[in-house]
C-alpha positions in Angstrom: 8.1 9.8 11.0 10.3 7.8 8.7 13.9 7.4 9.9 16.8 7.7 7.5 20.4 6.9 8.3 23.1 8.7 6.3 26.7 7.2 6.4 29.1 9.5 4.5 32.6 10.4 5.5 32.5 13.6 3.4 31.2 16.2 5.8 29.9 18.6 3.1 27.8 15.8 1.4 26.7 14.4 4.7 25.4 17.7 6.0 23.8 18.6 2.6 21.8 15.3 2.6 20.8 15.9 6.2 19.5 19.4 5.5 17.5 18.2 2.5 15.8 15.3 4.3 15.2 17.2 7.5 13.5 20.0 5.5 11.2 17.4 3.9 10.1 16.2 7.3 12.2 13.0 7.7 14.0 12.0 10.9 17.7 11.9 10.0 20.7 10.4 11.9 24.1 10.8 10.2 27.4 9.0 10.8 31.0 9.5 9.5 31.6 5.8 9.3 29.9 2.4 9.2 31.5 1.5 12.6 29.9 4.5 14.2 26.5 3.6 12.8 26.7 0.0 14.0 27.3 1.3 17.6 23.9 3.1 17.4 21.3 1.4 19.6 17.5 1.8 19.0 15.7 3.9 16.4 16.6 1.5 13.5 16.2 3.2 10.1 13.6 2.7 7.4 16.1 3.7 4.8 19.9 3.7 4.7 21.9 6.1 2.5 25.6 5.4 2.4 28.6 6.2 0.3 30.3 3.3 -1.4 33.8 4.3 -0.2 33.8 4.3 3.6 36.7 4.2 6.1 37.6 0.5 6.6 34.8 -0.9 4.5 32.4 -0.2 1.6 28.8 0.6 1.1 27.8 -2.9 -0.2 29.1 -4.6 2.9 27.5 -2.0 5.1 24.1 -2.6 3.5 24.4 -6.3 3.8 25.4 -6.1 7.5 22.6 -3.6 8.4 20.0 -5.7 6.6 20.7 -8.6 8.9 19.7 -6.3 11.8 16.8 -4.3 10.2 14.2 -6.4 8.5 12.9 -4.9 5.2 15.5 -2.1 5.1 15.6 -0.1 1.9 19.0 1.4 0.9 20.7 3.8 -1.5 24.4 3.5 -2.3 26.2 6.7 -3.4 28.8 6.1 -6.1 31.2 8.3 -8.0 30.2 9.8 -11.3 30.3 7.3 -14.1 30.6 4.3 -11.9 27.7 2.4 -13.5 29.3 -1.0 -13.2 29.7 -0.4 -9.4 26.1 0.8 -9.1 24.8 -2.3 -10.9 27.0 -4.5 -8.6 25.6 -2.7 -5.5 22.0 -3.5 -6.6 23.0 -7.1 -7.3 24.4 -7.4 -3.8 21.3 -6.2 -2.1 21.1 -2.4 -2.4 17.7 -1.0 -3.4 19.0 1.8 -5.6 22.1 4.0 -6.3 22.8 7.7 -6.6 25.7 9.0 -8.7 27.7 12.1 -7.6 27.0 14.9 -8.1 23.3 14.7 -7.6 20.5 17.3 -7.4 18.2 17.5 -4.3 15.2 16.6 -6.4 16.9 13.4 -7.6 17.7 12.4 -4.0 14.1 13.1 -2.9 12.6 11.1 -5.8 14.5 8.0 -4.8 13.9 8.5 -1.1 10.2 8.9 -1.5 9.9 6.0 -3.9 11.8 3.6 -1.6 9.9 4.6 1.6 6.5 4.3 -0.2 7.7 0.9 -1.4 8.6 -0.2 2.1 5.2 1.0 3.4 3.4 -1.0 0.8 5.5 -4.1 1.5 4.9 -3.9 5.2 1.1 -3.6 4.7 1.0 -6.4 2.3 3.0 -8.7 4.6 0.7 -7.8 7.5 -2.3 -8.7 5.4 -0.7 -11.9 4.2 -0.2 -13.0 7.8 -3.7 -11.9 8.8 -5.3 -13.7 5.9 -3.2 -16.8 6.7 -4.8 -16.9 10.2 -8.3 -16.0 9.1 -8.3 -18.5 6.2 -7.1 -21.5 8.3 -8.8 -24.8 7.8 -11.4 -24.4 5.1 -10.6 -20.7 4.3 -14.1 -19.2 4.3 -16.2 -21.0 6.9 -19.6 -22.5 6.0 -21.0 -25.4 3.9 -24.6 -24.3 3.5 -26.2 -24.1 0.1 -25.9 -20.3 0.2 -22.2 -20.4 1.0 -21.5 -23.1 -1.7 -22.9 -20.6 -4.3 -20.6 -18.0 -2.9 -17.5 -20.3 -3.1 -18.3 -21.1 -6.8 -18.7 -17.4 -7.6 -15.6 -16.4 -5.7 -13.4 -18.9 -7.6 -14.5 -17.4 -10.9 -14.3 -13.8 -9.7 -10.7 -14.3 -8.4 -9.5 -15.3 -11.9 -11.2 -12.2 -13.4 -9.8 -8.6 -13.6 -13.3 -7.0 -13.4 -14.5 -4.7 -10.7 -16.6 -6.3 -8.0 -19.3 -4.8 -5.8 -19.8 -6.8 -2.6 -23.1 -6.0 -0.8 -24.4 -7.3 2.4 -25.4 -6.4 5.9 -22.8 -5.4 8.5 -20.9 -8.5 9.7 -21.5 -10.7 6.7 -17.8 -10.8 5.8 -17.5 -8.3 2.9 -13.8 -7.5 3.7 -13.0 -11.2 4.1 -14.4 -11.9 0.7 -12.4 -9.0 -0.8 -9.2 -10.3 0.7 -10.0 -13.8 -0.6 -10.5 -12.5 -4.1 -7.2 -10.6 -4.0 -5.1 -13.4 -2.5 -6.4 -15.9 -5.0 -5.9 -13.6 -8.0 -2.9 -13.1 -10.2 -2.3 -9.9 -8.3 -1.7 -11.7 -5.0 2.0 -10.8 -4.8 1.1 -7.1 -5.1 -0.4 -4.8 -2.4 -3.9 -5.1 -1.1 -4.9 -1.7 0.2 -8.1 -1.0 2.2 -9.8 2.4 2.5 -12.9 3.0 4.6 -14.8 5.7 2.6 -17.0 6.5 5.6 -14.2 7.0 8.1 -12.6 10.2 6.7 -13.9 13.7 5.8 -14.1 14.4 2.1 -11.0 16.5 1.9 -8.9 14.0 3.9 -10.3 11.1 1.8 -9.3 12.8 -1.4 -5.7 13.1 -0.3 -5.8 9.6 1.1 -7.0 8.1 -2.2 -5.2 10.2 -4.7 -2.2 11.7 -2.8 -1.1 15.3 -2.9 1.7 17.5 -4.1 4.0 19.5 -1.9 2.2 22.8 -0.9 -1.2 21.5 -2.0 -2.6 22.6 1.4 -1.4 23.8 4.8 0.9 21.2 6.3 1.7 19.4 3.0 5.5 19.7 3.3 6.2 17.1 0.7 4.6 15.1 -2.1 2.7 12.1 -0.9 1.4 9.2 -2.9 -2.2 8.1 -2.4 -3.7 4.7 -1.9 -4.3 4.2 -5.6 -0.6 4.7 -6.4 0.4 2.5 -3.5 -1.9 -0.2 -4.8 -0.4 -0.1 -8.3 -0.5 -3.6 -9.9 -2.5 -4.8 -6.9 -6.0 -4.4 -5.5 -7.7 -1.5 -3.7 -10.7 -2.3 -1.4 -13.1 0.6 -1.0 -15.3 -0.2 2.0 -18.5 1.7 2.6 -18.6 3.0 -1.0 -22.2 4.2 -0.5 -20.9 7.0 1.7 -18.7 8.5 -1.0 -19.5 12.2 -1.6 -20.6 13.3 -5.1 -17.3 15.1 -5.8 -15.4 11.9 -4.9 -17.7 9.8 -7.0 -16.7 11.8 -10.1 -13.0 11.3 -9.3 -13.4 7.6 -8.7 -15.3 7.2 -12.0 -12.4 8.7 -13.9 -10.0 6.2 -12.4 -12.3 3.3 -13.3 -12.9 4.6 -16.9 -9.5 5.8 -17.8 -7.0 4.3 -15.3 -5.6 7.7 -14.5 -5.8 10.5 -11.9 -4.1 13.6 -10.5 -2.8 14.2 -7.0 -4.4 16.9 -5.0 -2.8 20.2 -6.1 -1.2 18.6 -9.1 -1.5 18.9 -12.8 0.4 15.8 -13.9 -1.7 12.8 -14.9 -0.7 9.6 -13.1 -1.5 6.2 -14.6 -2.6 3.5 -12.2 -3.2 -0.3 -12.8 -5.4 -1.3 -9.9 -8.3 -3.7 -9.5 -11.1 -2.1 -7.6 -13.2 -4.1 -5.1 -16.0 -2.1 -3.4 -18.3 -3.0 -0.6 -21.4 -1.5 1.1 -24.2 -2.4 3.4 -26.5 0.1 1.6 -28.7 -0.6 -1.4 -26.9 1.3 -4.2 -29.6 0.6 -6.8 -32.1 2.5 -4.6 -29.6 5.3 -4.0 -29.2 5.7 -7.7 -33.0 6.0 -8.1 -33.1 8.7 -5.4 -30.2 10.6 -7.0 -27.9 9.9 -4.1 -25.3 7.9 -6.1 -24.1 8.3 -9.7 -25.7 5.8 -12.1 -22.6 5.6 -14.3 -20.4 4.9 -11.3 -22.8 2.2 -10.0 -22.6 0.3 -13.3 -18.8 0.7 -13.3 -18.6 -0.8 -9.9 -21.3 -3.4 -10.3 -19.6 -5.4 -13.1 -19.6 -8.5 -10.9 -22.2 -8.2 -8.1 -21.6 -10.3 -5.0 -24.5 -10.4 -2.5 -23.6 -11.9 0.8 -26.4 -13.6 2.9 -26.8 -12.7 6.6 -26.1 -15.5 9.1 -29.9 -15.8 9.9 -30.3 -17.0 6.3 -27.7 -19.7 6.6 -28.2 -21.0 10.1 -26.7 -24.4 9.1 -23.3 -22.7 9.2 -23.5 -21.8 12.9 -22.0 -25.1 14.2 -19.0 -24.7 11.9 -18.5 -21.1 12.8 -18.5 -22.0 16.5 -15.8 -24.6 16.0 -13.8 -22.2 13.8 -13.7 -19.5 16.5 -13.0 -22.0 19.3 -10.0 -23.2 17.4 -8.8 -19.7 16.9 -9.2 -18.8 20.6 -7.4 -21.9 21.6 -4.2 -20.9 19.8 
């Protein structure tokens, strides 16, 4: 559950914000002053909402101070109506966004949801950056056999492209590693890299995971939720085990690839997404197409750049290098 701190000396506004956020499923801790908030131990917030005018201080200084304590904190500074200059200054000084009084509940929720989704995407991207930094130590992808040299050459070209890539190979050949390499060597490398395992979730759950859902779309959907495609906007989405995608989901994915748009589950509004799609499978999709198990039009949309990874038994010359690589990692 995302944690939100509210610092507001006006009791009416403070309690109104608390009611709105609690109803939407967020954990809320409210304070009358910045001093009271800084005395709080544990349960650091994911998002701070604070008034600009506070007893003994102001919202900008409060945001600055709390950001030194909470890494990656997102924040909203509440300003008086018409205080545009003040709002701009707050953002310049480190606030993520501002909210002018009076504000509607929908306006508040839109900003809260956007900033918490942004924080989630940043955290995942940072985690992947660190993970890739460790995995790609020394010579990045390990192996100097003729088979791997061909892969390196193709990866360099693929990384500079914006085309969809279909990575095929047996389990353990490094399909996810190649996908991450492509992303982190592309022009999208500062944007999110989002992985989804298409075989790990039931169809209904996967649909919501990929495309998101609107509030009330199904039992338990108490608020709107962005899917992985929206979170990967301007970045890359890696669809692992694409061969396990159900027919209904194949149709929805085809639309995203063809038109760059989608709808959330239970929604009617079209959402535009700018995402590079990398897909992977250990199955033979061409054979699945012939058997009628996989859509031919989707296959050709995915297979713009095919990348076939050789099994280790076909590049035994790389085994000594791999042994040294893993020994170095274990010795850290």
